[in-house]
C-alpha positions in Angstrom: 51.6 69.2 -5.7 47.8 68.6 -6.1 45.9 66.3 -3.6 43.9 63.2 -4.2 40.1 63.5 -3.5 39.0 60.5 -1.5 36.2 58.5 -2.7 33.7 57.1 0.1 32.8 53.8 -0.3 29.1 52.5 -0.2 28.5 49.5 1.4 25.8 47.6 -1.0 22.7 46.0 0.3 20.4 43.6 -1.5 17.0 45.0 -1.0 14.3 42.3 -0.4 12.8 41.5 -3.7 9.2 40.7 -3.9 8.4 38.0 -6.5 5.2 38.1 -7.7 3.5 34.5 -7.5 2.7 33.5 -11.2 6.4 34.5 -11.8 8.0 31.5 -9.5 5.2 28.7 -10.8 6.0 26.2 -13.1 3.5 26.6 -15.9 4.4 23.4 -18.1 3.7 21.4 -14.9 0.1 23.1 -14.2 -1.0 23.0 -17.9 -0.2 19.2 -17.7 -1.8 18.5 -14.6 -4.8 20.6 -15.6 -4.8 18.2 -18.9 -4.9 15.0 -17.3 -7.6 16.6 -15.2 -10.0 17.9 -17.7 -9.6 15.3 -19.9 -10.3 13.0 -16.9 -13.6 14.4 -16.1 -14.3 14.1 -19.9 -13.3 10.3 -19.8 -15.2 9.8 -16.5 -18.7 11.1 -18.3 -18.8 8.2 -20.7 -17.2 5.6 -18.4 -19.8 6.3 -15.5 -23.0 5.8 -18.4 -23.0 2.1 -17.2 -23.3 3.0 -13.5 -25.9 5.7 -14.1 -28.1 3.4 -16.3 -28.3 0.3 -14.0 -28.3 2.7 -10.7 -31.5 1.6 -8.5 -31.9 5.6 -8.1 -32.5 7.7 -10.5 -29.2 9.3 -11.7 -27.0 10.3 -14.6 -22.9 10.3 -15.7 -22.8 14.2 -14.7 -23.7 13.5 -10.9 -20.3 11.1 -10.6 -18.6 14.0 -13.1 -20.0 17.2 -10.8 -18.7 15.5 -7.4 -15.5 14.4 -8.8 -15.4 17.7 -10.5 -15.7 19.4 -7.0 -13.3 17.2 -5.1 -10.8 18.4 -7.9 -11.6 21.4 -8.0 -10.6 21.6 -3.7 -7.7 19.6 -4.9 -6.8 22.5 -7.2 -7.2 25.1 -4.1 -5.3 23.4 -2.0 -2.5 22.6 -4.8 -2.1 26.4 -5.2 -2.3 27.1 -1.5 0.5 24.6 -0.5 2.6 26.1 -3.7 2.3 29.6 -2.6 3.7 28.3 0.7 7.4 27.6 1.2 7.4 23.6 1.4 10.0 23.5 4.2 7.7 25.3 6.8 6.0 21.8 7.2 8.9 20.0 8.7 7.7 20.9 12.0 4.2 19.2 11.4 5.3 16.2 10.3 5.4 13.8 13.3 1.7 15.3 14.7 0.8 14.4 10.8 1.8 11.2 10.9 0.4 10.4 14.1 -2.9 11.6 13.4 -2.5 9.8 10.0 -2.0 6.7 12.1 -4.8 7.2 14.0 -7.3 7.8 11.2 -5.8 4.5 9.2 -6.8 3.0 12.9 -10.1 4.5 13.2 -11.2 3.2 9.4 -10.7 -0.5 10.5 -14.0 -0.1 13.2 -16.0 2.8 11.8 -15.2 2.7 7.9 -17.7 1.3 5.3 -17.3 -2.6 4.3 -16.9 -2.2 0.9 -15.5 -5.1 -2.0 -14.5 -7.1 0.9 -12.2 -4.9 2.9 -13.1 -1.7 5.1 -10.8 1.1 4.3 -13.1 4.5 3.4 -15.3 6.5 5.1 -18.7 7.8 4.3 -19.5 4.7 1.9 -16.0 5.1 0.1 -15.9 8.8 -0.3 -13.0 9.0 1.8 -10.2 6.6 1.7 -7.4 7.2 4.3 -4.8 5.1 2.5 -4.5 7.7 -0.3 -3.3 10.5 2.2 -1.3 8.3 4.1 1.2 8.1 0.5 1.8 12.1 0.5 2.7 12.1 4.4 5.0 9.3 4.1 6.6 10.7 1.0 6.7 13.8 3.1 7.9 12.8 6.2 10.7 10.5 5.1 12.1 13.8 3.1 12.3 15.7 5.8 13.5 12.8 8.1 16.2 11.7 5.8 17.4 15.9 5.0 17.6 16.0 9.1 20.4 13.3 8.9 21.4 13.0 5.5 25.4 13.1 7.2 24.6 9.7 8.8 23.0 8.1 6.0 26.2 5.6 5.0 25.7 4.3 8.4 23.0 1.3 7.7 22.0 1.1 11.1 21.7 4.4 11.9 18.4 4.8 9.2 17.2 1.2 8.7 15.2 0.5 12.6 13.6 4.1 12.3 12.4 3.8 8.8 11.3 0.5 9.3 9.5 1.5 12.4 7.7 4.1 10.1 6.9 2.0 7.3 6.6 -0.9 9.1 3.8 0.7 11.2 1.7 2.3 8.2 2.1 -1.2 6.4 0.4 -2.8 9.0 -2.5 -0.8 9.6 -3.1 -1.2 5.6 -2.8 -4.5 5.4 -5.5 -5.0 8.3 -8.1 -3.2 6.0 -7.0 -5.1 3.7 -5.4 -3.1 1.3 -2.1 -4.8 0.1 -2.2 -2.6 -3.2 -1.3 0.2 -1.1 1.3 -1.8 1.1 3.1 -2.7 -2.1 2.7 0.7 -3.9 4.3 2.1 -0.3 7.2 -0.1 -0.3 7.8 1.0 -3.8 7.8 4.5 -2.9 10.0 4.3 0.1 12.4 2.4 -1.9 12.6 5.1 -4.9 13.2 7.8 -1.9 15.6 6.0 -0.3 17.1 5.5 -4.3 17.2 9.0 -4.7 18.8 9.8 -0.9 22.4 8.9 -2.9 22.9 6.0 -1.0 25.6 3.5 -1.7 25.0 0.3 -3.8 25.0 -2.1 -0.9 22.3 -0.3 0.7 20.5 0.0 -2.5 21.0 -3.8 -3.2 19.3 -4.1 0.6 16.2 -2.0 -0.4 15.5 -4.2 -3.5 16.0 -7.2 -1.5 13.4 -6.0 1.1 11.3 -4.6 -1.4 11.1 -8.1 -3.4 11.0 -9.6 0.0 7.8 -7.4 0.7 6.3 -8.7 -2.6 6.6 -12.7 -2.1 5.2 -12.3 1.3 2.2 -10.7 0.3 1.9 -13.6 -2.7 2.5 -16.1 -0.6 1.6 -15.4 2.6 -2.0 -13.5 1.9 -5.2 -15.0 -0.2 -5.8 -11.8 -1.9 -2.2 -11.9 -3.1 -2.2 -15.7 -3.7 -5.2 -15.6 -5.8 -4.2 -12.3 -8.1 -0.7 -14.1 -8.5 -2.5 -17.0 -9.8 -4.7 -15.3 -11.8 -1.7 -13.4 -13.4 -0.1 -16.7 -13.9 -2.9 -18.3 -15.7 -3.9 -15.4 -18.0 0.0 -14.6 -18.8 -0.2 -19.3 -20.0 -3.7 -18.9 -21.9 -4.9 -15.2 -22.8 -8.6 -17.3 -23.4 -8.1 -17.6 -19.4 -7.5 -14.4 -18.4 -9.6 -12.0 -16.1 -12.5 -10.3 -17.6 -10.8 -6.9 -17.5 -7.7 -8.3 -19.3 -10.0 -9.7 -22.1 -12.1 -6.1 -22.3 -8.8 -4.1 -22.3 -7.4 -6.0 -25.3 -11.0 -6.0 -27.3 -11.1 -2.4 -26.4 -7.9 -1.8 -28.0 -8.9 -3.7 -31.1 -12.2 -1.7 -31.2 -10.4 1.8 -30.7 -8.0 1.1 -33.6 -5.8 4.2 -33.8 -8.4 7.0 -34.1 -11.0 5.0 -31.6 -14.7 5.4 -32.0 -15.4 8.6 -30.3 -16.3 9.8 -26.3 -19.4 8.3 -25.2 -19.7 5.8 -28.3 -17.7 3.0 -26.3 -19.7 -0.7 -26.2 -17.1 -2.6 -24.0 -18.1 -0.5 -20.8 -21.9 -2.3 -21.4 -20.6 -5.6 -21.9 -19.4 -6.8 -18.1 -16.5 -4.6 -17.9 -16.1 -4.7 -14.0 -15.3 -0.9 -12.3 -15.4 0.7 -15.4 -15.4 4.2 -13.8 -12.5 3.6 -11.6 -9.8 0.6 -11.6 -10.6 -0.2 -15.4 -11.2 3.4 -17.1 -8.3 3.4 -19.3 -10.3 0.2 -21.1 -12.5 3.3 -22.0 -9.7 5.6 -23.3 -8.5 2.6 -25.2 -11.6 2.2 -27.3 -13.2 5.6 -27.4 -10.0 7.9 -28.1 -8.0 4.9 -30.0 -4.3 4.5 -29.9 -3.9 8.1 -30.7 -5.5 8.8 -27.4 -4.4 6.2 -25.4 -0.4 7.4 -26.2 -1.6 11.0 -25.3 -2.6 9.7 -21.7 0.8 8.1 -21.7 2.8 11.2 -23.1 1.1 13.7 -20.7 2.2 11.2 -17.6 5.9 11.1 -18.7 5.9 14.8 -19.1 4.7 15.3 -15.7 7.3 12.8 -14.7 9.9 14.9 -16.3 8.6 18.4 -15.0 8.9 16.6 -11.5 12.4 15.1 -11.8 13.6 18.7 -13.4 12.5 20.2 -10.4 14.1 17.9 -8.0 17.4 18.3 -10.0 17.0 21.9 -9.8 16.5 21.9 -5.8 19.9 22.5 -3.7 17.7 21.3 -0.5 17.9 17.2 -0.3 14.2 17.1 1.5 13.4 19.6 -1.9 14.7 16.6 -4.1 12.9 13.5 -2.5 9.7 15.4 -2.2 9.9 16.3 -5.9 10.9 13.2 -7.0 9.2 10.8 -4.9 5.5 12.5 -5.4 6.2 12.3 -9.1 7.5 8.7 -9.3 4.4 8.1 -7.1 1.8 9.6 -9.9 3.7 7.4 -12.5 4.1 4.4 -10.2 0.4 4.3 -9.9 -0.4 5.4 -13.4 1.8 2.3 -14.7 0.6 -0.7 -12.1 -3.1 0.2 -13.3 -2.4 0.3 -17.2 -0.3 -2.7 -17.0 -2.6 -4.7 -15.0 -5.2 -4.5 -17.5 -3.0 -5.9 -20.4 -1.6 -8.7 -17.6 1.8 -7.2 -17.7 1.9 -7.2 -13.7 -0.8 -8.7 -11.7 -3.9 -6.6 -10.8 -3.0 -4.6 -8.0 -6.6 -2.8 -7.5 -4.6 0.5 -8.0 -6.4 3.5 -9.4 -5.4 5.3 -12.6 -4.5 8.9 -11.6 -6.6 12.0 -12.9 -9.2 9.4 -14.4 -10.9 7.0 -11.8 -13.7 8.2 -9.7 -12.4 8.5 -6.4 -12.4 12.3 -4.4 -9.5 11.3 -2.0 -7.2 9.8 -4.5 -7.8 13.1 -6.5 -7.2 15.5 -3.4 -4.3 13.4 -2.6 -2.8 13.6 -5.9 -3.3 17.3 -6.1 -1.9 17.7 -3.1 1.3 15.8 -3.8 1.3 18.0 -7.2 1.2 21.4 -4.6 4.6 20.2 -2.7 6.5 19.7 -6.2 5.3 23.3 -7.3 6.2 24.4 -4.0 9.9 23.2 -4.5 10.1 24.5 -7.9 8.9 27.8 -6.4 11.8 27.9 -4.5 14.3 27.0 -7.1 12.9 29.6 -9.0 12.8 32.2 -6.2 16.4 31.7 -5.3 17.3 31.8 -9.1 15.9 35.3 -9.2 17.5 36.3 -6.1 20.8 35.7 -7.5 20.4 37.2 -10.9 19.2 40.4 -9.0 21.9 40.3 -6.9 24.4 39.9 -9.5 22.9 42.6 -11.4 23.0 45.0 -8.8 26.7 44.3 -8.1 27.6 44.5 -12.1 25.4 48.0 -12.0 27.6 49.3 -8.9 30.6 48.6 -10.7 29.3 50.2 -13.8 28.5 53.3 -12.0 32.0 53.5 -10.2 34.2 53.4 -13.5 31.9 56.5 -14.4 33.2 58.0 -11.5 36.2 60.4 -12.4 39.1 60.1 -10.0 40.9 63.7 -9.7 44.6 63.1 -10.6 47.8 64.5 -9.4 48.6 67.6 -11.5 51.9 69.2 -12.4 52.3 72.9 -12.0 52.7 74.4 -15.3 56.2 75.2 -16.1 57.8 78.5 -16.5 60.5 79.4 -18.9 63.5 80.9 -17.4 63.6 84.1 -17.6 66.7 85.6 -18.7 
């Protein structure tokens, strides 16, 4: 009787897979961001013409564009550096970063530049700490909630700690004063808590707190009550609306569908306030027309889509909250800016992301994009490794099937000898 040949079982270990950076980057999101950034520089050149023309010192629009482009390059370099690093590494730096942010927001009250009725910037408007604080709060809340997600159903567990974090930051922003940043901070925090899969009672509570914050600002603060009154007046009678609103409507009429051409607009020369920053969408509406305006809105919506796609693909709660929170923040800033110009919401002082003149705003937004890309890279690396592991296992099984296992052979039968 023959004997079977035993096959030694091989232990399969998946080797470390080195995955190139470009293979894991979300190129659609990168293209959307670059499109907004480059078009923003083009529009800024046109929007800054009046500022350069009426300046007391010889200057040109290129001075503002080159400065903005430099901040943009710094922000893009930072975004790709952050995207290259696993976002989860930053968790251990969140508490020191929060304390540093609070310190800077405190110092700006004493050493900042007084501009437009508030003290919120350093170096004559070049650095605005409140913009960077928005990114930090999103990151801090995302990691904090991730570490305590099992207890989020207990209302008393998270209300006081998160209330202290948000409240402490809001107080410092209100002292500048920067009430638009306070409202933005409250709304961003509400979005993050909403995405954290709370129950409906807690979501209702968050909505009530956000509404109460808005009510307090418009009733208690002089700036808030003034802007609310201007909004109601313009809503009742467009002829009595703010100059920004009138100029925005005029720009839409002048621009028509295709616009008058980049650099050919006239509204920016006829009393448009801060056309290079808060009201820059007015320049877009006149010079790029309805077509260009819709194109900008579509790009912002595509950015939101990519951000939420990355968020939904993440198996880590912190990753979901970071990607969803930062994407929502950018779109929220854009919505408030554009809507306020047409008296849909009160004037908030929010800048238009990627377009408005301001280095801190651009760098903080691109930094946030870097974290979204990092979450996307972690998702892609995990998927690639899972596919590689699956392919290797299938290949091993295929090779095993090719091995021939010797069968027991019967001895040849011999006929009886007669």
